[in-house]
PyMOL Python script that loads the backbone (N, CA, C, O; Angstrom):
from pymol import cmd

cmd.read_pdbstr("""\
ATOM      1  N   MET A   1     -78.470 128.826-172.044  1.00  0.00           N
ATOM      2  CA  MET A   1     -78.606 128.815-170.643  1.00  0.00           C
ATOM      3  C   MET A   1     -78.524 127.333-170.191  1.00  0.00           C
ATOM      4  O   MET A   1     -79.190 126.481-170.778  1.00  0.00           O
ATOM      5  N   GLY A   2     -77.790 127.049-169.252  1.00  0.00           N
ATOM      6  CA  GLY A   2     -77.648 125.705-168.677  1.00  0.00           C
ATOM      7  C   GLY A   2     -78.731 125.231-167.770  1.00  0.00           C
ATOM      8  O   GLY A   2     -79.705 125.963-167.592  1.00  0.00           O
ATOM      9  N   GLY A   3     -78.655 124.132-167.213  1.00  0.00           N
ATOM     10  CA  GLY A   3     -79.660 123.588-166.324  1.00  0.00           C
ATOM     11  C   GLY A   3     -79.420 124.100-164.882  1.00  0.00           C
ATOM     12  O   GLY A   3     -78.529 124.919-164.659  1.00  0.00           O
ATOM     13  N   ALA A   4     -80.175 123.641-163.960  1.00  0.00           N
ATOM     14  CA  ALA A   4     -80.064 124.126-162.612  1.00  0.00           C
ATOM     15  C   ALA A   4     -80.133 122.923-161.616  1.00  0.00           C
ATOM     16  O   ALA A   4     -80.833 121.940-161.861  1.00  0.00           O
ATOM     17  N   ASP A   5     -79.421 123.031-160.547  1.00  0.00           N
ATOM     18  CA  ASP A   5     -79.536 121.987-159.489  1.00  0.00           C
ATOM     19  C   ASP A   5     -80.531 122.617-158.467  1.00  0.00           C
ATOM     20  O   ASP A   5     -80.639 123.832-158.299  1.00  0.00           O
ATOM     21  N   TYR A   6     -81.251 121.659-157.797  1.00  0.00           N
ATOM     22  CA  TYR A   6     -82.204 122.080-156.823  1.00  0.00           C
ATOM     23  C   TYR A   6     -81.959 121.151-155.576  1.00  0.00           C
ATOM     24  O   TYR A   6     -81.889 119.929-155.705  1.00  0.00           O
ATOM     25  N   PHE A   7     -81.838 121.758-154.421  1.00  0.00           N
ATOM     26  CA  PHE A   7     -81.714 120.982-153.173  1.00  0.00           C
ATOM     27  C   PHE A   7     -82.875 121.316-152.254  1.00  0.00           C
ATOM     28  O   PHE A   7     -83.063 122.467-151.860  1.00  0.00           O
ATOM     29  N   ASN A   8     -83.631 120.319-151.925  1.00  0.00           N
ATOM     30  CA  ASN A   8     -84.826 120.456-151.079  1.00  0.00           C
ATOM     31  C   ASN A   8     -84.498 120.381-149.607  1.00  0.00           C
ATOM     32  O   ASN A   8     -85.292 120.751-148.742  1.00  0.00           O
ATOM     33  N   ASP A   9     -83.288 119.884-149.349  1.00  0.00           N
ATOM     34  CA  ASP A   9     -82.793 119.838-147.962  1.00  0.00           C
ATOM     35  C   ASP A   9     -82.332 121.095-147.471  1.00  0.00           C
ATOM     36  O   ASP A   9     -81.502 121.693-148.157  1.00  0.00           O
ATOM     37  N   GLN A  10     -82.767 121.649-146.292  1.00  0.00           N
ATOM     38  CA  GLN A  10     -82.250 122.830-145.854  1.00  0.00           C
ATOM     39  C   GLN A  10     -80.940 122.666-145.098  1.00  0.00           C
ATOM     40  O   GLN A  10     -80.753 121.704-144.354  1.00  0.00           O
ATOM     41  N   TYR A  11     -80.074 123.581-145.291  1.00  0.00           N
ATOM     42  CA  TYR A  11     -78.764 123.549-144.649  1.00  0.00           C
ATOM     43  C   TYR A  11     -78.194 124.944-144.461  1.00  0.00           C
ATOM     44  O   TYR A  11     -78.558 125.864-145.193  1.00  0.00           O
ATOM     45  N   THR A  12     -77.341 125.107-143.530  1.00  0.00           N
ATOM     46  CA  THR A  12     -76.659 126.400-143.324  1.00  0.00           C
ATOM     47  C   THR A  12     -75.361 126.380-144.154  1.00  0.00           C
ATOM     48  O   THR A  12     -74.495 125.530-143.949  1.00  0.00           O
ATOM     49  N   ALA A  13     -75.254 127.273-145.033  1.00  0.00           N
ATOM     50  CA  ALA A  13     -74.050 127.339-145.848  1.00  0.00           C
ATOM     51  C   ALA A  13     -72.859 127.799-145.036  1.00  0.00           C
ATOM     52  O   ALA A  13     -72.943 128.804-144.331  1.00  0.00           O
ATOM     53  N   ARG A  14     -71.828 127.132-145.116  1.00  0.00           N
ATOM     54  CA  ARG A  14     -70.521 127.502-144.513  1.00  0.00           C
ATOM     55  C   ARG A  14     -69.401 127.504-145.562  1.00  0.00           C
ATOM     56  O   ARG A  14     -68.602 126.572-145.649  1.00  0.00           O
ATOM     57  N   PRO A  15     -69.375 128.534-146.320  1.00  0.00           N
ATOM     58  CA  PRO A  15     -68.371 128.578-147.419  1.00  0.00           C
ATOM     59  C   PRO A  15     -66.999 128.422-146.940  1.00  0.00           C
ATOM     60  O   PRO A  15     -66.643 128.992-145.909  1.00  0.00           O
ATOM     61  N   GLN A  16     -66.165 127.648-147.656  1.00  0.00           N
ATOM     62  CA  GLN A  16     -64.820 127.461-147.321  1.00  0.00           C
ATOM     63  C   GLN A  16     -64.038 127.156-148.563  1.00  0.00           C
ATOM     64  O   GLN A  16     -64.648 126.945-149.611  1.00  0.00           O
ATOM     65  N   PRO A  17     -62.719 127.119-148.518  1.00  0.00           N
ATOM     66  CA  PRO A  17     -61.894 126.856-149.686  1.00  0.00           C
ATOM     67  C   PRO A  17     -62.145 125.383-150.138  1.00  0.00           C
ATOM     68  O   PRO A  17     -62.441 124.481-149.354  1.00  0.00           O
ATOM     69  N   TYR A  18     -61.995 125.238-151.479  1.00  0.00           N
ATOM     70  CA  TYR A  18     -62.152 123.965-152.141  1.00  0.00           C
ATOM     71  C   TYR A  18     -60.854 123.154-152.128  1.00  0.00           C
ATOM     72  O   TYR A  18     -59.795 123.709-152.423  1.00  0.00           O
ATOM     73  N   ASP A  19     -60.899 121.888-151.804  1.00  0.00           N
ATOM     74  CA  ASP A  19     -59.784 121.036-151.943  1.00  0.00           C
ATOM     75  C   ASP A  19     -60.059 119.839-152.819  1.00  0.00           C
ATOM     76  O   ASP A  19     -60.723 118.893-152.395  1.00  0.00           O
ATOM     77  N   PRO A  20     -59.520 119.871-154.121  1.00  0.00           N
ATOM     78  CA  PRO A  20     -59.869 118.785-155.002  1.00  0.00           C
ATOM     79  C   PRO A  20     -59.421 117.406-154.564  1.00  0.00           C
ATOM     80  O   PRO A  20     -59.888 116.386-155.070  1.00  0.00           O
ATOM     81  N   ALA A  21     -58.484 117.402-153.588  1.00  0.00           N
ATOM     82  CA  ALA A  21     -57.958 116.091-153.050  1.00  0.00           C
ATOM     83  C   ALA A  21     -58.858 115.590-151.964  1.00  0.00           C
ATOM     84  O   ALA A  21     -58.699 114.456-151.512  1.00  0.00           O
ATOM     85  N   CYS A  22     -59.772 116.370-151.540  1.00  0.00           N
ATOM     86  CA  CYS A  22     -60.774 115.914-150.457  1.00  0.00           C
ATOM     87  C   CYS A  22     -61.332 114.501-150.833  1.00  0.00           C
ATOM     88  O   CYS A  22     -61.678 114.244-151.987  1.00  0.00           O
ATOM     89  N   GLU A  23     -61.401 113.646-149.867  1.00  0.00           N
ATOM     90  CA  GLU A  23     -61.865 112.318-150.107  1.00  0.00           C
ATOM     91  C   GLU A  23     -63.329 112.096-149.795  1.00  0.00           C
ATOM     92  O   GLU A  23     -63.708 110.988-149.417  1.00  0.00           O
ATOM     93  N   CYS A  24     -64.179 113.127-149.942  1.00  0.00           N
ATOM     94  CA  CYS A  24     -65.570 113.048-149.554  1.00  0.00           C
ATOM     95  C   CYS A  24     -66.400 112.252-150.590  1.00  0.00           C
ATOM     96  O   CYS A  24     -67.487 111.750-150.307  1.00  0.00           O
ATOM     97  N   GLY A  25     -65.826 112.172-151.790  1.00  0.00           N
ATOM     98  CA  GLY A  25     -66.565 111.421-152.895  1.00  0.00           C
ATOM     99  C   GLY A  25     -67.236 112.326-153.842  1.00  0.00           C
ATOM    100  O   GLY A  25     -67.685 111.877-154.897  1.00  0.00           O
ATOM    101  N   VAL A  26     -67.340 113.659-153.513  1.00  0.00           N
ATOM    102  CA  VAL A  26     -68.011 114.594-154.424  1.00  0.00           C
ATOM    103  C   VAL A  26     -67.034 115.689-154.966  1.00  0.00           C
ATOM    104  O   VAL A  26     -67.104 116.122-156.117  1.00  0.00           O
ATOM    105  N   CYS A  27     -66.127 116.097-154.047  1.00  0.00           N
ATOM    106  CA  CYS A  27     -65.172 117.136-154.605  1.00  0.00           C
ATOM    107  C   CYS A  27     -64.343 116.730-155.737  1.00  0.00           C
ATOM    108  O   CYS A  27     -63.904 117.588-156.502  1.00  0.00           O
ATOM    109  N   CYS A  28     -64.086 115.448-155.909  1.00  0.00           N
ATOM    110  CA  CYS A  28     -63.300 114.978-157.056  1.00  0.00           C
ATOM    111  C   CYS A  28     -63.981 115.186-158.361  1.00  0.00           C
ATOM    112  O   CYS A  28     -63.323 115.192-159.401  1.00  0.00           O
ATOM    113  N   HIS A  29     -65.302 115.362-158.354  1.00  0.00           N
ATOM    114  CA  HIS A  29     -66.023 115.598-159.654  1.00  0.00           C
ATOM    115  C   HIS A  29     -65.720 116.932-160.202  1.00  0.00           C
ATOM    116  O   HIS A  29     -65.888 117.136-161.404  1.00  0.00           O
ATOM    117  N   LEU A  30     -65.290 117.848-159.423  1.00  0.00           N
ATOM    118  CA  LEU A  30     -64.992 119.215-159.974  1.00  0.00           C
ATOM    119  C   LEU A  30     -63.456 119.472-160.037  1.00  0.00           C
ATOM    120  O   LEU A  30     -63.010 120.596-160.267  1.00  0.00           O
ATOM    121  N   ALA A  31     -62.702 118.433-159.834  1.00  0.00           N
ATOM    122  CA  ALA A  31     -61.197 118.609-159.823  1.00  0.00           C
ATOM    123  C   ALA A  31     -60.708 119.172-161.194  1.00  0.00           C
ATOM    124  O   ALA A  31     -59.706 119.888-161.202  1.00  0.00           O
ATOM    125  N   ASP A  32     -61.345 118.894-162.312  1.00  0.00           N
ATOM    126  CA  ASP A  32     -60.952 119.375-163.605  1.00  0.00           C
ATOM    127  C   ASP A  32     -61.697 120.662-164.055  1.00  0.00           C
ATOM    128  O   ASP A  32     -61.544 121.107-165.193  1.00  0.00           O
ATOM    129  N   HIS A  33     -62.514 121.254-163.131  1.00  0.00           N
ATOM    130  CA  HIS A  33     -63.287 122.423-163.474  1.00  0.00           C
ATOM    131  C   HIS A  33     -62.293 123.568-163.868  1.00  0.00           C
ATOM    132  O   HIS A  33     -61.283 123.780-163.196  1.00  0.00           O
ATOM    133  N   PRO A  34     -62.591 124.248-164.906  1.00  0.00           N
ATOM    134  CA  PRO A  34     -61.628 125.269-165.450  1.00  0.00           C
ATOM    135  C   PRO A  34     -61.510 126.534-164.534  1.00  0.00           C
ATOM    136  O   PRO A  34     -60.548 127.296-164.619  1.00  0.00           O
ATOM    137  N   GLY A  35     -62.463 126.700-163.720  1.00  0.00           N
ATOM    138  CA  GLY A  35     -62.470 127.948-162.916  1.00  0.00           C
ATOM    139  C   GLY A  35     -62.363 127.603-161.410  1.00  0.00           C
ATOM    140  O   GLY A  35     -62.117 126.467-161.003  1.00  0.00           O
ATOM    141  N   ALA A  36     -62.569 128.675-160.623  1.00  0.00           N
ATOM    142  CA  ALA A  36     -62.472 128.515-159.137  1.00  0.00           C
ATOM    143  C   ALA A  36     -63.747 127.749-158.664  1.00  0.00           C
ATOM    144  O   ALA A  36     -64.809 127.785-159.287  1.00  0.00           O
ATOM    145  N   VAL A  37     -63.557 127.083-157.556  1.00  0.00           N
ATOM    146  CA  VAL A  37     -64.650 126.315-156.968  1.00  0.00           C
ATOM    147  C   VAL A  37     -64.697 126.680-155.452  1.00  0.00           C
ATOM    148  O   VAL A  37     -63.654 126.929-154.848  1.00  0.00           O
ATOM    149  N   VAL A  38     -65.825 126.707-154.888  1.00  0.00           N
ATOM    150  CA  VAL A  38     -66.041 126.952-153.464  1.00  0.00           C
ATOM    151  C   VAL A  38     -66.798 125.825-152.830  1.00  0.00           C
ATOM    152  O   VAL A  38     -67.643 125.225-153.495  1.00  0.00           O
ATOM    153  N   VAL A  39     -66.549 125.498-151.587  1.00  0.00           N
ATOM    154  CA  VAL A  39     -67.376 124.476-150.926  1.00  0.00           C
ATOM    155  C   VAL A  39     -68.409 125.258-150.107  1.00  0.00           C
ATOM    156  O   VAL A  39     -68.052 126.097-149.280  1.00  0.00           O
ATOM    157  N   LEU A  40     -69.705 124.971-150.351  1.00  0.00           N
ATOM    158  CA  LEU A  40     -70.817 125.645-149.593  1.00  0.00           C
ATOM    159  C   LEU A  40     -70.999 125.056-148.316  1.00  0.00           C
ATOM    160  O   LEU A  40     -71.348 125.773-147.379  1.00  0.00           O
ATOM    161  N   SER A  41     -70.792 123.738-148.147  1.00  0.00           N
ATOM    162  CA  SER A  41     -71.019 122.964-146.898  1.00  0.00           C
ATOM    163  C   SER A  41     -70.124 121.774-146.920  1.00  0.00           C
ATOM    164  O   SER A  41     -69.876 121.191-147.976  1.00  0.00           O
ATOM    165  N   ASN A  42     -69.623 121.395-145.741  1.00  0.00           N
ATOM    166  CA  ASN A  42     -68.735 120.257-145.769  1.00  0.00           C
ATOM    167  C   ASN A  42     -69.235 119.105-144.890  1.00  0.00           C
ATOM    168  O   ASN A  42     -68.584 118.720-143.919  1.00  0.00           O
ATOM    169  N   GLY A  43     -70.326 118.600-145.226  1.00  0.00           N
ATOM    170  CA  GLY A  43     -70.797 117.304-144.621  1.00  0.00           C
ATOM    171  C   GLY A  43     -72.022 117.493-143.788  1.00  0.00           C
ATOM    172  O   GLY A  43     -72.451 116.494-143.211  1.00  0.00           O
ATOM    173  N   HIS A  44     -72.633 118.607-143.645  1.00  0.00           N
ATOM    174  CA  HIS A  44     -73.857 118.740-142.901  1.00  0.00           C
ATOM    175  C   HIS A  44     -74.943 119.294-143.823  1.00  0.00           C
ATOM    176  O   HIS A  44     -74.701 120.392-144.324  1.00  0.00           O
ATOM    177  N   PRO A  45     -76.049 118.730-144.111  1.00  0.00           N
ATOM    178  CA  PRO A  45     -76.550 117.547-143.486  1.00  0.00           C
ATOM    179  C   PRO A  45     -76.145 116.184-144.263  1.00  0.00           C
ATOM    180  O   PRO A  45     -76.613 115.102-143.910  1.00  0.00           O
ATOM    181  N   TRP A  46     -75.299 116.305-145.276  1.00  0.00           N
ATOM    182  CA  TRP A  46     -74.925 115.126-145.963  1.00  0.00           C
ATOM    183  C   TRP A  46     -73.580 114.667-145.517  1.00  0.00           C
ATOM    184  O   TRP A  46     -72.896 115.375-144.778  1.00  0.00           O
ATOM    185  N   GLN A  47     -73.178 113.504-145.941  1.00  0.00           N
ATOM    186  CA  GLN A  47     -71.932 112.958-145.568  1.00  0.00           C
ATOM    187  C   GLN A  47     -70.789 113.323-146.585  1.00  0.00           C
ATOM    188  O   GLN A  47     -69.728 112.699-146.585  1.00  0.00           O
ATOM    189  N   ALA A  48     -71.037 114.314-147.414  1.00  0.00           N
ATOM    190  CA  ALA A  48     -70.107 114.803-148.366  1.00  0.00           C
ATOM    191  C   ALA A  48     -70.132 116.269-148.490  1.00  0.00           C
ATOM    192  O   ALA A  48     -71.064 116.911-148.005  1.00  0.00           O
ATOM    193  N   CYS A  49     -69.144 116.841-149.122  1.00  0.00           N
ATOM    194  CA  CYS A  49     -69.087 118.252-149.340  1.00  0.00           C
ATOM    195  C   CYS A  49     -70.110 118.673-150.441  1.00  0.00           C
ATOM    196  O   CYS A  49     -70.647 117.845-151.178  1.00  0.00           O
ATOM    197  N   ASP A  50     -70.342 120.011-150.504  1.00  0.00           N
ATOM    198  CA  ASP A  50     -71.172 120.573-151.578  1.00  0.00           C
ATOM    199  C   ASP A  50     -70.339 121.595-152.308  1.00  0.00           C
ATOM    200  O   ASP A  50     -70.466 122.796-152.068  1.00  0.00           O
ATOM    201  N   PRO A  51     -69.487 121.126-153.198  1.00  0.00           N
ATOM    202  CA  PRO A  51     -68.641 122.063-154.014  1.00  0.00           C
ATOM    203  C   PRO A  51     -69.539 122.732-155.024  1.00  0.00           C
ATOM    204  O   PRO A  51     -70.541 122.166-155.461  1.00  0.00           O
ATOM    205  N   TRP A  52     -69.154 123.991-155.406  1.00  0.00           N
ATOM    206  CA  TRP A  52     -69.917 124.727-156.362  1.00  0.00           C
ATOM    207  C   TRP A  52     -69.003 125.615-157.134  1.00  0.00           C
ATOM    208  O   TRP A  52     -68.189 126.307-156.523  1.00  0.00           O
ATOM    209  N   PRO A  53     -69.083 125.647-158.480  1.00  0.00           N
ATOM    210  CA  PRO A  53     -68.250 126.568-159.282  1.00  0.00           C
ATOM    211  C   PRO A  53     -68.452 128.029-158.787  1.00  0.00           C
ATOM    212  O   PRO A  53     -69.586 128.510-158.761  1.00  0.00           O
ATOM    213  N   ALA A  54     -67.426 128.696-158.418  1.00  0.00           N
ATOM    214  CA  ALA A  54     -67.488 130.058-157.829  1.00  0.00           C
ATOM    215  C   ALA A  54     -68.102 131.086-158.850  1.00  0.00           C
ATOM    216  O   ALA A  54     -68.644 132.103-158.418  1.00  0.00           O
ATOM    217  N   ASP A  55     -68.028 130.848-160.123  1.00  0.00           N
ATOM    218  CA  ASP A  55     -68.551 131.775-161.106  1.00  0.00           C
ATOM    219  C   ASP A  55     -70.003 131.464-161.510  1.00  0.00           C
ATOM    220  O   ASP A  55     -70.633 132.217-162.253  1.00  0.00           O
ATOM    221  N   ASP A  56     -70.526 130.306-160.986  1.00  0.00           N
ATOM    222  CA  ASP A  56     -71.893 129.944-161.320  1.00  0.00           C
ATOM    223  C   ASP A  56     -72.848 130.734-160.462  1.00  0.00           C
ATOM    224  O   ASP A  56     -72.525 131.132-159.343  1.00  0.00           O
ATOM    225  N   LEU A  57     -74.079 130.965-161.024  1.00  0.00           N
ATOM    226  CA  LEU A  57     -75.104 131.605-160.232  1.00  0.00           C
ATOM    227  C   LEU A  57     -75.688 130.656-159.219  1.00  0.00           C
ATOM    228  O   LEU A  57     -75.769 129.453-159.469  1.00  0.00           O
ATOM    229  N   VAL A  58     -76.094 131.171-158.087  1.00  0.00           N
ATOM    230  CA  VAL A  58     -76.673 130.387-157.064  1.00  0.00           C
ATOM    231  C   VAL A  58     -77.874 131.210-156.414  1.00  0.00           C
ATOM    232  O   VAL A  58     -77.709 132.386-156.092  1.00  0.00           O
ATOM    233  N   LEU A  59     -79.017 130.590-156.244  1.00  0.00           N
ATOM    234  CA  LEU A  59     -80.164 131.282-155.619  1.00  0.00           C
ATOM    235  C   LEU A  59     -80.298 130.669-154.175  1.00  0.00           C
ATOM    236  O   LEU A  59     -80.572 129.483-153.990  1.00  0.00           O
ATOM    237  N   VAL A  60     -80.099 131.507-153.250  1.00  0.00           N
ATOM    238  CA  VAL A  60     -80.204 131.071-151.842  1.00  0.00           C
ATOM    239  C   VAL A  60     -81.576 131.613-151.313  1.00  0.00           C
ATOM    240  O   VAL A  60     -81.851 132.812-151.353  1.00  0.00           O
ATOM    241  N   ILE A  61     -82.361 130.722-150.852  1.00  0.00           N
ATOM    242  CA  ILE A  61     -83.641 131.105-150.286  1.00  0.00           C
ATOM    243  C   ILE A  61     -83.534 131.020-148.766  1.00  0.00           C
ATOM    244  O   ILE A  61     -83.384 129.929-148.216  1.00  0.00           O
ATOM    245  N   PRO A  62     -83.610 132.179-148.075  1.00  0.00           N
ATOM    246  CA  PRO A  62     -83.492 132.139-146.596  1.00  0.00           C
ATOM    247  C   PRO A  62     -84.573 131.263-145.979  1.00  0.00           C
ATOM    248  O   PRO A  62     -85.727 131.232-146.409  1.00  0.00           O
ATOM    249  N   ALA A  63     -84.130 130.556-144.949  1.00  0.00           N
ATOM    250  CA  ALA A  63     -85.094 129.714-144.227  1.00  0.00           C
ATOM    251  C   ALA A  63     -84.965 129.959-142.763  1.00  0.00           C
ATOM    252  O   ALA A  63     -84.154 130.812-142.403  1.00  0.00           O
ATOM    253  N   HIS A  64     -85.653 129.327-141.895  1.00  0.00           N
ATOM    254  CA  HIS A  64     -85.393 129.465-140.469  1.00  0.00           C
ATOM    255  C   HIS A  64     -83.991 128.994-140.173  1.00  0.00           C
ATOM    256  O   HIS A  64     -83.473 128.054-140.776  1.00  0.00           O
ATOM    257  N   ARG A  65     -83.403 129.681-139.227  1.00  0.00           N
ATOM    258  CA  ARG A  65     -82.044 129.331-138.855  1.00  0.00           C
ATOM    259  C   ARG A  65     -82.060 127.909-138.284  1.00  0.00           C
ATOM    260  O   ARG A  65     -82.877 127.574-137.427  1.00  0.00           O
ATOM    261  N   LEU A  66     -81.139 127.089-138.782  1.00  0.00           N
ATOM    262  CA  LEU A  66     -81.044 125.700-138.370  1.00  0.00           C
ATOM    263  C   LEU A  66     -80.136 125.686-137.053  1.00  0.00           C
ATOM    264  O   LEU A  66     -79.275 126.544-136.859  1.00  0.00           O
ATOM    265  N   PRO A  67     -80.387 124.698-136.216  1.00  0.00           N
ATOM    266  CA  PRO A  67     -79.523 124.599-135.001  1.00  0.00           C
ATOM    267  C   PRO A  67     -78.055 124.352-135.390  1.00  0.00           C
ATOM    268  O   PRO A  67     -77.787 123.691-136.393  1.00  0.00           O
ATOM    269  N   GLU A  68     -77.152 124.853-134.641  1.00  0.00           N
ATOM    270  CA  GLU A  68     -75.735 124.540-134.923  1.00  0.00           C
ATOM    271  C   GLU A  68     -75.515 123.118-134.738  1.00  0.00           C
ATOM    272  O   GLU A  68     -76.213 122.451-133.974  1.00  0.00           O
ATOM    273  N   GLN A  69     -74.536 122.628-135.436  1.00  0.00           N
ATOM    274  CA  GLN A  69     -74.119 121.195-135.442  1.00  0.00           C
ATOM    275  C   GLN A  69     -73.798 120.714-134.004  1.00  0.00           C
ATOM    276  O   GLN A  69     -74.181 119.622-133.584  1.00  0.00           O
ATOM    277  N   ASN A  70     -73.110 121.548-133.311  1.00  0.00           N
ATOM    278  CA  ASN A  70     -72.666 121.159-131.970  1.00  0.00           C
ATOM    279  C   ASN A  70     -73.493 121.537-130.864  1.00  0.00           C
ATOM    280  O   ASN A  70     -73.148 121.328-129.701  1.00  0.00           O
ATOM    281  N   ALA A  71     -74.658 122.131-131.208  1.00  0.00           N
ATOM    282  CA  ALA A  71     -75.573 122.608-130.132  1.00  0.00           C
ATOM    283  C   ALA A  71     -76.239 121.461-129.504  1.00  0.00           C
ATOM    284  O   ALA A  71     -76.613 120.511-130.192  1.00  0.00           O
ATOM    285  N   LYS A  72     -76.417 121.503-128.136  1.00  0.00           N
ATOM    286  CA  LYS A  72     -77.187 120.458-127.382  1.00  0.00           C
ATOM    287  C   LYS A  72     -78.549 120.891-127.171  1.00  0.00           C
ATOM    288  O   LYS A  72     -78.826 122.021-126.770  1.00  0.00           O
ATOM    289  N   GLU A  73     -79.445 119.951-127.453  1.00  0.00           N
ATOM    290  CA  GLU A  73     -80.860 120.327-127.153  1.00  0.00           C
ATOM    291  C   GLU A  73     -81.281 119.907-125.829  1.00  0.00           C
ATOM    292  O   GLU A  73     -82.423 120.146-125.439  1.00  0.00           O
TER     293      GLU A  73
END
""", "prot")
cmd.dss("prot")
cmd.show_as("cartoon", "prot")
cmd.util.cbc("prot")
cmd.orient("prot")
């Protein structure tokens, strides 16, 4: 069994297609991944995407709904 990643920052996942040519600085790390990859978030709250191997397990812990990126307070 492999290791696990843990993110303490809350964010709303917005899955979208993976683009290995994305210039975010993170997507390029999975460009040679042998299987499918999905992007869980593309820059919020970080300034880079959050690509994830599509066949890897992921545990999502529901949290309070975060405000939309474009919502005005």
